[in-house]
PQR file of N, CA, C, O and H, with PARSE charges and radii, in Angstrom:
ATOM      1  N   MET A   1     111.384  92.676  44.126 -0.4000 1.5000
ATOM      2  CA  MET A   1     112.031  91.466  44.573 -0.0000 2.0000
ATOM      3  C   MET A   1     113.255  91.211  43.689  0.5500 1.7000
ATOM      4  O   MET A   1     113.156  91.240  42.462 -0.5500 1.4000
ATOM      5  N   THR A   2     114.402  90.963  44.314 -0.4000 1.5000
ATOM      6  CA  THR A   2     115.616  90.705  43.553 -0.0000 2.0000
ATOM      7  C   THR A   2     115.882  89.207  43.529  0.5500 1.7000
ATOM      8  O   THR A   2     115.580  88.488  44.482 -0.5500 1.4000
ATOM      9  H   THR A   2     114.482  90.939  45.310  0.4000 1.0000
ATOM     10  N   THR A   3     116.440  88.763  42.442 -0.4000 1.5000
ATOM     11  CA  THR A   3     116.814  87.353  42.337 -0.0000 2.0000
ATOM     12  C   THR A   3     118.325  87.266  42.297  0.5500 1.7000
ATOM     13  O   THR A   3     119.003  88.104  41.702 -0.5500 1.4000
ATOM     14  H   THR A   3     116.685  89.346  41.668  0.4000 1.0000
ATOM     15  N   THR A   4     118.827  86.252  42.933 -0.4000 1.5000
ATOM     16  CA  THR A   4     120.269  86.032  42.919 -0.0000 2.0000
ATOM     17  C   THR A   4     120.542  84.666  42.322  0.5500 1.7000
ATOM     18  O   THR A   4     119.754  83.733  42.479 -0.5500 1.4000
ATOM     19  H   THR A   4     118.277  85.572  43.416  0.4000 1.0000
ATOM     20  N   THR A   5     121.658  84.562  41.644 -0.4000 1.5000
ATOM     21  CA  THR A   5     122.025  83.268  41.087 -0.0000 2.0000
ATOM     22  C   THR A   5     122.567  82.401  42.214  0.5500 1.7000
ATOM     23  O   THR A   5     123.280  82.891  43.090 -0.5500 1.4000
ATOM     24  H   THR A   5     122.298  85.320  41.517  0.4000 1.0000
ATOM     25  N   PRO A   6     122.234  81.124  42.196 -0.5600 1.5000
ATOM     26  CA  PRO A   6     122.728  80.245  43.256  0.2800 2.0000
ATOM     27  C   PRO A   6     124.235  80.069  43.164  0.5500 1.7000
ATOM     28  O   PRO A   6     124.817  80.124  42.081 -0.5500 1.4000
ATOM     29  N   ILE A   7     124.850  79.860  44.305 -0.4000 1.5000
ATOM     30  CA  ILE A   7     126.290  79.617  44.345 -0.0000 2.0000
ATOM     31  C   ILE A   7     126.530  78.185  43.886  0.5500 1.7000
ATOM     32  O   ILE A   7     125.909  77.255  44.402 -0.5500 1.4000
ATOM     33  H   ILE A   7     124.377  79.815  45.185  0.4000 1.0000
ATOM     34  N   PRO A   8     127.433  77.999  42.915 -0.5600 1.5000
ATOM     35  CA  PRO A   8     127.697  76.637  42.434  0.2800 2.0000
ATOM     36  C   PRO A   8     128.389  75.794  43.503  0.5500 1.7000
ATOM     37  O   PRO A   8     128.885  76.335  44.490 -0.5500 1.4000
ATOM     38  N   PRO A   9     128.426  74.485  43.317 -0.5600 1.5000
ATOM     39  CA  PRO A   9     129.103  73.610  44.282  0.2800 2.0000
ATOM     40  C   PRO A   9     130.582  73.973  44.434  0.5500 1.7000
ATOM     41  O   PRO A   9     131.196  74.523  43.520 -0.5500 1.4000
ATOM     42  N   ILE A  10     131.132  73.660  45.587 -0.4000 1.5000
ATOM     43  CA  ILE A  10     132.543  73.966  45.885 -0.0000 2.0000
ATOM     44  C   ILE A  10     133.477  73.296  44.870  0.5500 1.7000
ATOM     45  O   ILE A  10     134.581  73.785  44.630 -0.5500 1.4000
ATOM     46  H   ILE A  10     130.633  73.214  46.329  0.4000 1.0000
ATOM     47  N   THR A  11     133.050  72.206  44.289 -0.4000 1.5000
ATOM     48  CA  THR A  11     133.897  71.506  43.316 -0.0000 2.0000
ATOM     49  C   THR A  11     134.053  72.290  42.016  0.5500 1.7000
ATOM     50  O   THR A  11     134.987  72.037  41.254 -0.5500 1.4000
ATOM     51  H   THR A  11     132.153  71.809  44.484  0.4000 1.0000
ATOM     52  N   ASP A  12     133.147  73.243  41.749 -0.4000 1.5000
ATOM     53  CA  ASP A  12     133.267  74.090  40.564 -0.0000 2.0000
ATOM     54  C   ASP A  12     134.252  75.221  40.860  0.5500 1.7000
ATOM     55  O   ASP A  12     134.104  75.906  41.872 -0.5500 1.4000
ATOM     56  H   ASP A  12     132.388  73.449  42.368  0.4000 1.0000
ATOM     57  N   PRO A  13     135.255  75.434  40.000 -0.5600 1.5000
ATOM     58  CA  PRO A  13     136.227  76.491  40.249  0.2800 2.0000
ATOM     59  C   PRO A  13     135.627  77.880  40.051  0.5500 1.7000
ATOM     60  O   PRO A  13     134.633  78.053  39.345 -0.5500 1.4000
ATOM     61  N   ASP A  14     136.250  78.855  40.685 -0.4000 1.5000
ATOM     62  CA  ASP A  14     135.922  80.255  40.471 -0.0000 2.0000
ATOM     63  C   ASP A  14     136.254  80.574  39.011  0.5500 1.7000
ATOM     64  O   ASP A  14     137.256  80.072  38.500 -0.5500 1.4000
ATOM     65  H   ASP A  14     137.057  78.715  41.259  0.4000 1.0000
ATOM     66  N   PRO A  15     135.454  81.386  38.326 -0.5600 1.5000
ATOM     67  CA  PRO A  15     135.758  81.720  36.920  0.2800 2.0000
ATOM     68  C   PRO A  15     137.177  82.257  36.723  0.5500 1.7000
ATOM     69  O   PRO A  15     137.765  82.055  35.661 -0.5500 1.4000
ATOM     70  N   SER A  16     137.735  82.935  37.725 -0.4000 1.5000
ATOM     71  CA  SER A  16     139.092  83.475  37.584 -0.0000 2.0000
ATOM     72  C   SER A  16     140.124  82.368  37.449  0.5500 1.7000
ATOM     73  O   SER A  16     141.168  82.573  36.829 -0.5500 1.4000
ATOM     74  H   SER A  16     137.258  83.099  38.588  0.4000 1.0000
ATOM     75  N   ALA A  17     139.854  81.198  38.018 -0.4000 1.5000
ATOM     76  CA  ALA A  17     140.799  80.081  37.926 -0.0000 2.0000
ATOM     77  C   ALA A  17     140.863  79.524  36.509  0.5500 1.7000
ATOM     78  O   ALA A  17     141.854  78.901  36.126 -0.5500 1.4000
ATOM     79  H   ALA A  17     139.006  81.032  38.522  0.4000 1.0000
ATOM     80  N   LEU A  18     139.820  79.744  35.740 -0.4000 1.5000
ATOM     81  CA  LEU A  18     139.786  79.228  34.375 -0.0000 2.0000
ATOM     82  C   LEU A  18     140.564  80.106  33.403  0.5500 1.7000
ATOM     83  O   LEU A  18     140.860  79.680  32.287 -0.5500 1.4000
ATOM     84  H   LEU A  18     139.015  80.250  36.050  0.4000 1.0000
ATOM     85  N   THR A  19     140.899  81.330  33.817 -0.4000 1.5000
ATOM     86  CA  THR A  19     141.563  82.267  32.917 -0.0000 2.0000
ATOM     87  C   THR A  19     143.016  82.547  33.291  0.5500 1.7000
ATOM     88  O   THR A  19     143.668  83.369  32.648 -0.5500 1.4000
ATOM     89  H   THR A  19     140.659  81.676  34.724  0.4000 1.0000
ATOM     90  N   CYS A  20     143.529  81.882  34.310 -0.4000 1.5000
ATOM     91  CA  CYS A  20     144.918  82.129  34.715 -0.0000 2.0000
ATOM     92  C   CYS A  20     145.723  80.844  34.584  0.5500 1.7000
ATOM     93  O   CYS A  20     145.147  79.757  34.539 -0.5500 1.4000
ATOM     94  H   CYS A  20     142.999  81.213  34.832  0.4000 1.0000
ATOM     95  N   PRO A  21     147.057  80.954  34.523 -0.5600 1.5000
ATOM     96  CA  PRO A  21     147.893  79.758  34.440  0.2800 2.0000
ATOM     97  C   PRO A  21     147.670  78.844  35.654  0.5500 1.7000
ATOM     98  O   PRO A  21     147.419  79.329  36.757 -0.5500 1.4000
ATOM     99  N   GLY A  22     147.759  77.545  35.454 -0.4000 1.5000
ATOM    100  CA  GLY A  22     147.528  76.574  36.523 -0.0000 2.0000
ATOM    101  C   GLY A  22     148.404  76.767  37.747  0.5500 1.7000
ATOM    102  O   GLY A  22     147.998  76.437  38.861 -0.5500 1.4000
ATOM    103  H   GLY A  22     147.963  77.151  34.558  0.4000 1.0000
ATOM    104  N   GLY A  23     149.605  77.300  37.551 -0.4000 1.5000
ATOM    105  CA  GLY A  23     150.499  77.530  38.680 -0.0000 2.0000
ATOM    106  C   GLY A  23     150.036  78.646  39.603  0.5500 1.7000
ATOM    107  O   GLY A  23     150.562  78.800  40.705 -0.5500 1.4000
ATOM    108  H   GLY A  23     149.935  77.569  36.646  0.4000 1.0000
ATOM    109  N   LEU A  24     149.049  79.432  39.159 -0.4000 1.5000
ATOM    110  CA  LEU A  24     148.543  80.535  39.979 -0.0000 2.0000
ATOM    111  C   LEU A  24     147.216  80.194  40.646  0.5500 1.7000
ATOM    112  O   LEU A  24     146.626  81.036  41.323 -0.5500 1.4000
ATOM    113  H   LEU A  24     148.622  79.307  38.264  0.4000 1.0000
ATOM    114  N   VAL A  25     146.744  78.966  40.460 -0.4000 1.5000
ATOM    115  CA  VAL A  25     145.483  78.541  41.059 -0.0000 2.0000
ATOM    116  C   VAL A  25     145.751  77.964  42.443  0.5500 1.7000
ATOM    117  O   VAL A  25     146.671  77.167  42.631 -0.5500 1.4000
ATOM    118  H   VAL A  25     147.223  78.281  39.911  0.4000 1.0000
ATOM    119  N   GLY A  26     144.940  78.374  43.402 -0.4000 1.5000
ATOM    120  CA  GLY A  26     145.064  77.862  44.763 -0.0000 2.0000
ATOM    121  C   GLY A  26     143.699  77.854  45.417  0.5500 1.7000
ATOM    122  O   GLY A  26     142.733  78.343  44.833 -0.5500 1.4000
ATOM    123  H   GLY A  26     144.193  79.021  43.250  0.4000 1.0000
ATOM    124  N   PRO A  27     143.600  77.304  46.626 -0.5600 1.5000
ATOM    125  CA  PRO A  27     142.302  77.235  47.298  0.2800 2.0000
ATOM    126  C   PRO A  27     141.870  78.589  47.854  0.5500 1.7000
ATOM    127  O   PRO A  27     142.689  79.362  48.350 -0.5500 1.4000
ATOM    128  N   CYS A  28     140.576  78.857  47.762 -0.4000 1.5000
ATOM    129  CA  CYS A  28     139.997  80.056  48.371 -0.0000 2.0000
ATOM    130  C   CYS A  28     140.208  79.963  49.883  0.5500 1.7000
ATOM    131  O   CYS A  28     140.071  78.885  50.460 -0.5500 1.4000
ATOM    132  H   CYS A  28     139.910  78.229  47.359  0.4000 1.0000
ATOM    133  N   SER A  29     140.533  81.060  50.515 -0.4000 1.5000
ATOM    134  CA  SER A  29     140.740  81.066  51.958 -0.0000 2.0000
ATOM    135  C   SER A  29     139.454  80.818  52.732  0.5500 1.7000
ATOM    136  O   SER A  29     139.490  80.409  53.892 -0.5500 1.4000
ATOM    137  H   SER A  29     140.645  81.936  50.046  0.4000 1.0000
ATOM    138  N   GLY A  30     138.316  81.067  52.086 -0.4000 1.5000
ATOM    139  CA  GLY A  30     137.049  80.885  52.782 -0.0000 2.0000
ATOM    140  C   GLY A  30     136.443  79.513  52.585  0.5500 1.7000
ATOM    141  O   GLY A  30     136.087  78.846  53.556 -0.5500 1.4000
ATOM    142  H   GLY A  30     138.286  81.400  51.144  0.4000 1.0000
ATOM    143  N   CYS A  31     136.321  79.076  51.321 -0.4000 1.5000
ATOM    144  CA  CYS A  31     135.579  77.840  51.032 -0.0000 2.0000
ATOM    145  C   CYS A  31     136.434  76.745  50.403  0.5500 1.7000
ATOM    146  O   CYS A  31     135.946  75.634  50.198 -0.5500 1.4000
ATOM    147  H   CYS A  31     136.610  79.618  50.532  0.4000 1.0000
ATOM    148  N   GLN A  32     137.677  77.026  50.098 -0.4000 1.5000
ATOM    149  CA  GLN A  32     138.624  76.083  49.493 -0.0000 2.0000
ATOM    150  C   GLN A  32     138.360  75.797  48.015  0.5500 1.7000
ATOM    151  O   GLN A  32     138.955  74.878  47.453 -0.5500 1.4000
ATOM    152  H   GLN A  32     138.074  77.929  50.265  0.4000 1.0000
ATOM    153  N   ARG A  33     137.468  76.576  47.372 -0.4000 1.5000
ATOM    154  CA  ARG A  33     137.191  76.434  45.940 -0.0000 2.0000
ATOM    155  C   ARG A  33     138.440  76.870  45.159  0.5500 1.7000
ATOM    156  O   ARG A  33     139.077  77.847  45.553 -0.5500 1.4000
ATOM    157  H   ARG A  33     136.984  77.323  47.828  0.4000 1.0000
ATOM    158  N   PRO A  34     138.813  76.186  44.071 -0.5600 1.5000
ATOM    159  CA  PRO A  34     139.949  76.631  43.261  0.2800 2.0000
ATOM    160  C   PRO A  34     139.702  78.054  42.732  0.5500 1.7000
ATOM    161  O   PRO A  34     138.649  78.334  42.159 -0.5500 1.4000
ATOM    162  N   THR A  35     140.669  78.933  42.926 -0.4000 1.5000
ATOM    163  CA  THR A  35     140.559  80.322  42.475 -0.0000 2.0000
ATOM    164  C   THR A  35     141.925  80.843  42.066  0.5500 1.7000
ATOM    165  O   THR A  35     142.942  80.232  42.396 -0.5500 1.4000
ATOM    166  H   THR A  35     141.524  78.706  43.391  0.4000 1.0000
ATOM    167  N   HIS A  36     141.969  81.973  41.345 -0.4000 1.5000
ATOM    168  CA  HIS A  36     143.234  82.626  40.972 -0.0000 2.0000
ATOM    169  C   HIS A  36     143.757  83.303  42.232  0.5500 1.7000
ATOM    170  O   HIS A  36     143.340  84.408  42.579 -0.5500 1.4000
ATOM    171  H   HIS A  36     141.143  82.469  41.076  0.4000 1.0000
ATOM    172  N   LYS A  37     144.665  82.632  42.901 -0.4000 1.5000
ATOM    173  CA  LYS A  37     145.105  83.082  44.215 -0.0000 2.0000
ATOM    174  C   LYS A  37     146.507  83.679  44.235  0.5500 1.7000
ATOM    175  O   LYS A  37     146.781  84.583  45.025 -0.5500 1.4000
ATOM    176  H   LYS A  37     145.004  81.735  42.619  0.4000 1.0000
ATOM    177  N   TYR A  38     147.378  83.197  43.398 -0.4000 1.5000
ATOM    178  CA  TYR A  38     148.777  83.587  43.496 -0.0000 2.0000
ATOM    179  C   TYR A  38     149.178  84.525  42.364  0.5500 1.7000
ATOM    180  O   TYR A  38     148.695  84.386  41.240 -0.5500 1.4000
ATOM    181  H   TYR A  38     147.156  82.462  42.757  0.4000 1.0000
ATOM    182  N   GLY A  39     150.042  85.461  42.649 -0.4000 1.5000
ATOM    183  CA  GLY A  39     150.565  86.342  41.618 -0.0000 2.0000
ATOM    184  C   GLY A  39     149.756  87.612  41.433  0.5500 1.7000
ATOM    185  O   GLY A  39     148.789  87.860  42.153 -0.5500 1.4000
ATOM    186  H   GLY A  39     150.434  85.574  43.562  0.4000 1.0000
ATOM    187  N   SER A  40     150.158  88.403  40.470 -0.4000 1.5000
ATOM    188  CA  SER A  40     149.527  89.688  40.194 -0.0000 2.0000
ATOM    189  C   SER A  40     148.070  89.483  39.784  0.5500 1.7000
ATOM    190  O   SER A  40     147.775  88.687  38.893 -0.5500 1.4000
ATOM    191  H   SER A  40     150.944  88.202  39.885  0.4000 1.0000
ATOM    192  N   GLY A  41     147.173  90.198  40.432 -0.4000 1.5000
ATOM    193  CA  GLY A  41     145.752  90.109  40.114 -0.0000 2.0000
ATOM    194  C   GLY A  41     145.023  89.033  40.876  0.5500 1.7000
ATOM    195  O   GLY A  41     143.803  88.922  40.750 -0.5500 1.4000
ATOM    196  H   GLY A  41     147.412  90.845  41.156  0.4000 1.0000
ATOM    197  N   GLY A  42     145.716  88.240  41.657 -0.4000 1.5000
ATOM    198  CA  GLY A  42     145.088  87.170  42.415 -0.0000 2.0000
ATOM    199  C   GLY A  42     144.443  87.680  43.692  0.5500 1.7000
ATOM    200  O   GLY A  42     144.714  88.798  44.131 -0.5500 1.4000
ATOM    201  H   GLY A  42     146.706  88.331  41.759  0.4000 1.0000
ATOM    202  N   SER A  43     143.602  86.873  44.275 -0.4000 1.5000
ATOM    203  CA  SER A  43     142.908  87.203  45.513 -0.0000 2.0000
ATOM    204  C   SER A  43     142.830  85.947  46.368  0.5500 1.7000
ATOM    205  O   SER A  43     142.692  84.854  45.818 -0.5500 1.4000
ATOM    206  H   SER A  43     143.381  85.965  43.918  0.4000 1.0000
ATOM    207  N   PRO A  44     142.910  86.057  47.690 -0.5600 1.5000
ATOM    208  CA  PRO A  44     142.800  84.860  48.528  0.2800 2.0000
ATOM    209  C   PRO A  44     141.365  84.347  48.636  0.5500 1.7000
ATOM    210  O   PRO A  44     141.136  83.278  49.204 -0.5500 1.4000
ATOM    211  N   LEU A  45     140.390  85.097  48.097 -0.4000 1.5000
ATOM    212  CA  LEU A  45     138.987  84.694  48.160 -0.0000 2.0000
ATOM    213  C   LEU A  45     138.396  84.545  46.765  0.5500 1.7000
ATOM    214  O   LEU A  45     138.721  85.320  45.865 -0.5500 1.4000
ATOM    215  H   LEU A  45     140.577  85.965  47.636  0.4000 1.0000
ATOM    216  N   CYS A  46     137.526  83.548  46.581 -0.4000 1.5000
ATOM    217  CA  CYS A  46     136.807  83.416  45.321 -0.0000 2.0000
ATOM    218  C   CYS A  46     135.757  84.525  45.251  0.5500 1.7000
ATOM    219  O   CYS A  46     135.528  85.229  46.234 -0.5500 1.4000
ATOM    220  H   CYS A  46     137.263  82.918  47.311  0.4000 1.0000
ATOM    221  N   LYS A  47     135.119  84.679  44.085 -0.4000 1.5000
ATOM    222  CA  LYS A  47     134.182  85.790  43.930 -0.0000 2.0000
ATOM    223  C   LYS A  47     132.983  85.665  44.855  0.5500 1.7000
ATOM    224  O   LYS A  47     132.401  86.680  45.237 -0.5500 1.4000
ATOM    225  H   LYS A  47     135.305  84.107  43.286  0.4000 1.0000
ATOM    226  N   TRP A  48     132.591  84.433  45.230 -0.4000 1.5000
ATOM    227  CA  TRP A  48     131.438  84.270  46.103 -0.0000 2.0000
ATOM    228  C   TRP A  48     131.775  84.595  47.557  0.5500 1.7000
ATOM    229  O   TRP A  48     130.927  85.116  48.282 -0.5500 1.4000
ATOM    230  H   TRP A  48     133.064  83.609  44.919  0.4000 1.0000
ATOM    231  N   CYS A  49     133.000  84.296  47.995 -0.4000 1.5000
ATOM    232  CA  CYS A  49     133.422  84.650  49.355 -0.0000 2.0000
ATOM    233  C   CYS A  49     133.777  86.138  49.436  0.5500 1.7000
ATOM    234  O   CYS A  49     133.643  86.749  50.496 -0.5500 1.4000
ATOM    235  H   CYS A  49     133.689  83.872  47.406  0.4000 1.0000
ATOM    236  N   MET A  50     134.232  86.725  48.311 -0.4000 1.5000
ATOM    237  CA  MET A  50     134.590  88.137  48.291 -0.0000 2.0000
ATOM    238  C   MET A  50     133.355  89.043  48.292  0.5500 1.7000
ATOM    239  O   MET A  50     133.429  90.167  48.788 -0.5500 1.4000
ATOM    240  H   MET A  50     134.340  86.229  47.450  0.4000 1.0000
ATOM    241  N   ALA A  51     132.217  88.580  47.747 -0.4000 1.5000
ATOM    242  CA  ALA A  51     131.017  89.411  47.625 -0.0000 2.0000
ATOM    243  C   ALA A  51     130.558  90.014  48.960  0.5500 1.7000
ATOM    244  O   ALA A  51     130.322  91.221  49.012 -0.5500 1.4000
ATOM    245  H   ALA A  51     132.157  87.667  47.345  0.4000 1.0000
ATOM    246  N   PRO A  52     130.421  89.230  50.046 -0.5600 1.5000
ATOM    247  CA  PRO A  52     129.985  89.854  51.303  0.2800 2.0000
ATOM    248  C   PRO A  52     131.035  90.807  51.886  0.5500 1.7000
ATOM    249  O   PRO A  52     130.696  91.770  52.574 -0.5500 1.4000
ATOM    250  N   VAL A  53     132.304  90.530  51.607 -0.4000 1.5000
ATOM    251  CA  VAL A  53     133.371  91.431  52.074 -0.0000 2.0000
ATOM    252  C   VAL A  53     133.259  92.776  51.363  0.5500 1.7000
ATOM    253  O   VAL A  53     133.378  93.833  51.983 -0.5500 1.4000
ATOM    254  H   VAL A  53     132.580  89.748  51.048  0.4000 1.0000
ATOM    255  N   MET A  54     133.024  92.717  50.037 -0.4000 1.5000
ATOM    256  CA  MET A  54     132.887  93.955  49.271 -0.0000 2.0000
ATOM    257  C   MET A  54     131.634  94.726  49.683  0.5500 1.7000
ATOM    258  O   MET A  54     131.641  95.957  49.687 -0.5500 1.4000
ATOM    259  H   MET A  54     132.927  91.858  49.533  0.4000 1.0000
ATOM    260  N   GLU A  55     130.556  94.012  50.032 -0.4000 1.5000
ATOM    261  CA  GLU A  55     129.355  94.692  50.505 -0.0000 2.0000
ATOM    262  C   GLU A  55     129.631  95.457  51.793  0.5500 1.7000
ATOM    263  O   GLU A  55     129.148  96.573  51.984 -0.5500 1.4000
ATOM    264  H   GLU A  55     130.550  93.012  50.030  0.4000 1.0000
ATOM    265  N   LYS A  56     130.411  94.842  52.670 -0.4000 1.5000
ATOM    266  CA  LYS A  56     130.720  95.468  53.959 -0.0000 2.0000
ATOM    267  C   LYS A  56     131.732  96.608  53.824  0.5500 1.7000
ATOM    268  O   LYS A  56     131.557  97.669  54.423 -0.5500 1.4000
ATOM    269  H   LYS A  56     130.803  93.936  52.515  0.4000 1.0000
ATOM    270  N   TRP A  57     132.787  96.390  53.038 -0.4000 1.5000
ATOM    271  CA  TRP A  57     133.894  97.337  52.972 -0.0000 2.0000
ATOM    272  C   TRP A  57     133.912  98.198  51.716  0.5500 1.7000
ATOM    273  O   TRP A  57     134.652  99.180  51.661 -0.5500 1.4000
ATOM    274  H   TRP A  57     132.930  95.528  52.552  0.4000 1.0000
ATOM    275  N   GLY A  58     133.116  97.856  50.705 -0.4000 1.5000
ATOM    276  CA  GLY A  58     133.075  98.636  49.479 -0.0000 2.0000
ATOM    277  C   GLY A  58     133.955  98.038  48.398  0.5500 1.7000
ATOM    278  O   GLY A  58     134.764  97.151  48.670 -0.5500 1.4000
ATOM    279  H   GLY A  58     132.514  97.058  50.749  0.4000 1.0000
ATOM    280  N   PRO A  59     133.799  98.523  47.166 -0.5600 1.5000
ATOM    281  CA  PRO A  59     134.519  97.943  46.027  0.2800 2.0000
ATOM    282  C   PRO A  59     136.030  98.203  46.038  0.5500 1.7000
ATOM    283  O   PRO A  59     136.764  97.590  45.263 -0.5500 1.4000
ATOM    284  N   SER A  60     136.493  99.092  46.895 -0.4000 1.5000
ATOM    285  CA  SER A  60     137.928  99.384  46.904 -0.0000 2.0000
ATOM    286  C   SER A  60     138.697  98.463  47.846  0.5500 1.7000
ATOM    287  O   SER A  60     139.905  98.636  48.007 -0.5500 1.4000
ATOM    288  H   SER A  60     135.896  99.590  47.524  0.4000 1.0000
ATOM    289  N   VAL A  61     138.030  97.481  48.479 -0.4000 1.5000
ATOM    290  CA  VAL A  61     138.726  96.581  49.375 -0.0000 2.0000
ATOM    291  C   VAL A  61     139.765  95.784  48.586  0.5500 1.7000
ATOM    292  O   VAL A  61     139.485  95.309  47.485 -0.5500 1.4000
ATOM    293  H   VAL A  61     137.049  97.341  48.348  0.4000 1.0000
ATOM    294  N   ARG A  62     140.935  95.642  49.140 -0.4000 1.5000
ATOM    295  CA  ARG A  62     142.032  94.933  48.482 -0.0000 2.0000
ATOM    296  C   ARG A  62     142.744  94.058  49.511  0.5500 1.7000
ATOM    297  O   ARG A  62     142.781  94.378  50.699 -0.5500 1.4000
ATOM    298  H   ARG A  62     141.162  96.028  50.034  0.4000 1.0000
ATOM    299  N   PHE A  63     143.308  92.948  49.034 -0.4000 1.5000
ATOM    300  CA  PHE A  63     144.127  92.091  49.861 -0.0000 2.0000
ATOM    301  C   PHE A  63     145.539  92.672  49.901  0.5500 1.7000
ATOM    302  O   PHE A  63     146.098  93.021  48.861 -0.5500 1.4000
ATOM    303  H   PHE A  63     143.279  92.688  48.069  0.4000 1.0000
ATOM    304  N   VAL A  64     146.104  92.775  51.077 -0.4000 1.5000
ATOM    305  CA  VAL A  64     147.474  93.248  51.223 -0.0000 2.0000
ATOM    306  C   VAL A  64     148.316  92.089  51.719  0.5500 1.7000
ATOM    307  O   VAL A  64     148.018  91.497  52.757 -0.5500 1.4000
ATOM    308  H   VAL A  64     145.650  92.492  51.921  0.4000 1.0000
ATOM    309  N   SER A  65     149.348  91.769  50.992 -0.4000 1.5000
ATOM    310  CA  SER A  65     150.218  90.654  51.364 -0.0000 2.0000
ATOM    311  C   SER A  65     150.937  90.966  52.668  0.5500 1.7000
ATOM    312  O   SER A  65     151.347  92.100  52.914 -0.5500 1.4000
ATOM    313  H   SER A  65     149.590  92.249  50.149  0.4000 1.0000
ATOM    314  N   THR A  66     151.080  89.939  53.495 -0.4000 1.5000
ATOM    315  CA  THR A  66     151.830  90.093  54.737 -0.0000 2.0000
ATOM    316  C   THR A  66     153.239  89.574  54.591  0.5500 1.7000
ATOM    317  O   THR A  66     154.015  89.560  55.547 -0.5500 1.4000
ATOM    318  H   THR A  66     150.746  89.018  53.295  0.4000 1.0000
ATOM    319  N   ARG A  67     153.563  89.146  53.382 -0.4000 1.5000
ATOM    320  CA  ARG A  67     154.910  88.639  53.121 -0.0000 2.0000
ATOM    321  C   ARG A  67     155.800  89.770  52.615  0.5500 1.7000
ATOM    322  O   ARG A  67     155.361  90.615  51.835 -0.5500 1.4000
ATOM    323  H   ARG A  67     152.932  89.157  52.606  0.4000 1.0000
ATOM    324  N   GLY A  68     157.011  89.779  53.050 -0.4000 1.5000
ATOM    325  CA  GLY A  68     157.909  90.855  52.687 -0.0000 2.0000
ATOM    326  C   GLY A  68     158.829  90.572  51.654  0.5500 1.7000
ATOM    327  O   GLY A  68     159.628  91.433  51.285 -0.5500 1.4000
ATOM    328  H   GLY A  68     157.368  89.093  53.684  0.4000 1.0000
TER
END
């Protein structure tokens, strides 16, 4: 039997938001939780919304910007 840690409330930021400059923090595209969204190393999804995506697509899944 595996145990999983519960997902914290949406009001709690993604850990990545705590380690990046405030100007790079934005809402998760899935749940709107504050996350490191903008700039190099950012992702449009927090770690909890990204987990099922990585399970489906594998650890090499990456966000590709549609902006030119």
